[in-house]
C-alpha positions, 0 to 999 in steps of 0.5 A: 477533480484534483488527483495527486499521483505518488510514485517514484517511477516517472514512466508509471506516472506518465502512463497514469497521467496519460490515461487520466487526461482522457477525462477533461474534468481531471486535474493531475499533479504528481510527487516522486516521494512521500515528503513531496506528496505531503508538502503538496497535500499541505499546500493544495486541495486534492480529491484523490491520491493514487499511491504506489506501494513501493516508494524508495523513501518510506514504507507506503503503508505508513504513508497511507495511514498518515494520509487517512489520519491527516486528511480523513476525507481524502480518497486514496487508491493503491496502484501496485504490482503486488497481488491482492492476496498479499496487500489488498485487505491490509490496505483497505483496513488502513483506509484505502478506498480502492486497490488496483493492480498495475496488471489490470486493464487501464480502464479499471483505474479511471473507473476507480478514480471516478468512483472513490472521488464521489466518496465510495469504495471501489472493489475489484473482483479480485479484492472482492473474492479475497474479502469473501474468502476471509469472511467465510466463517469456516476459513482459518485466518491466513498467515499474513492476516494474523500479523499486526500492521507493524509486524507486517511492515517489519516483515517486508522491510527485513525481506527487502534487506534492511537491518534491524537498526535501519528499520528502527531509524526509518520507523523511529522506534528502538532497536529492541522494539524492532527485534521484538516485532521480528521475534513475534512474526517469526513465531507466528509464521513458523520461521527461524531466520532472515533467510526464511523471511526472504523466502517466505516474502518471495513466495507470498509476492511481498517482494520481487 
């Protein structure tokens, strides 16, 4: 089984590699950014990608979407510090095969890698609880789930300090389009300014 770890923190990468190396059947490679990850995937066959949600050079949700579009059979495991409430269901909808929090026991990661490499999903109790809560017919859709994937991306980027122009350049969209997404998410969330966006994002665990 070939595994590619994509994370811009070398300490995390070394920790993951150390854990996975306990299984001699696992061959491990790593990439520090999205561009390097895509290059490696074009040049080598991998069974599993372990993807951090907070890469410096791209929006990881966009990378997740690209991976599943270009390599539909590639299993992708999201490995992150962000809570299940904030990102898990959105990632699963975009095609992620597992969502593991970095605070979970290390054994959870190894079990998940083995499971998704066989073509199955791996659902932790925290993610299962979140899914069950959302499927409850009497439950109102939470604020974050009401946002489109693009609105959610813009929300996180604005909260992280990017300007409309910077977001438009990174997402390759016009300033006007990004401003429209911003206006929509402000309306849906009942917010009025970028300051409100930052406060909301911190409260929801979208940024640290």
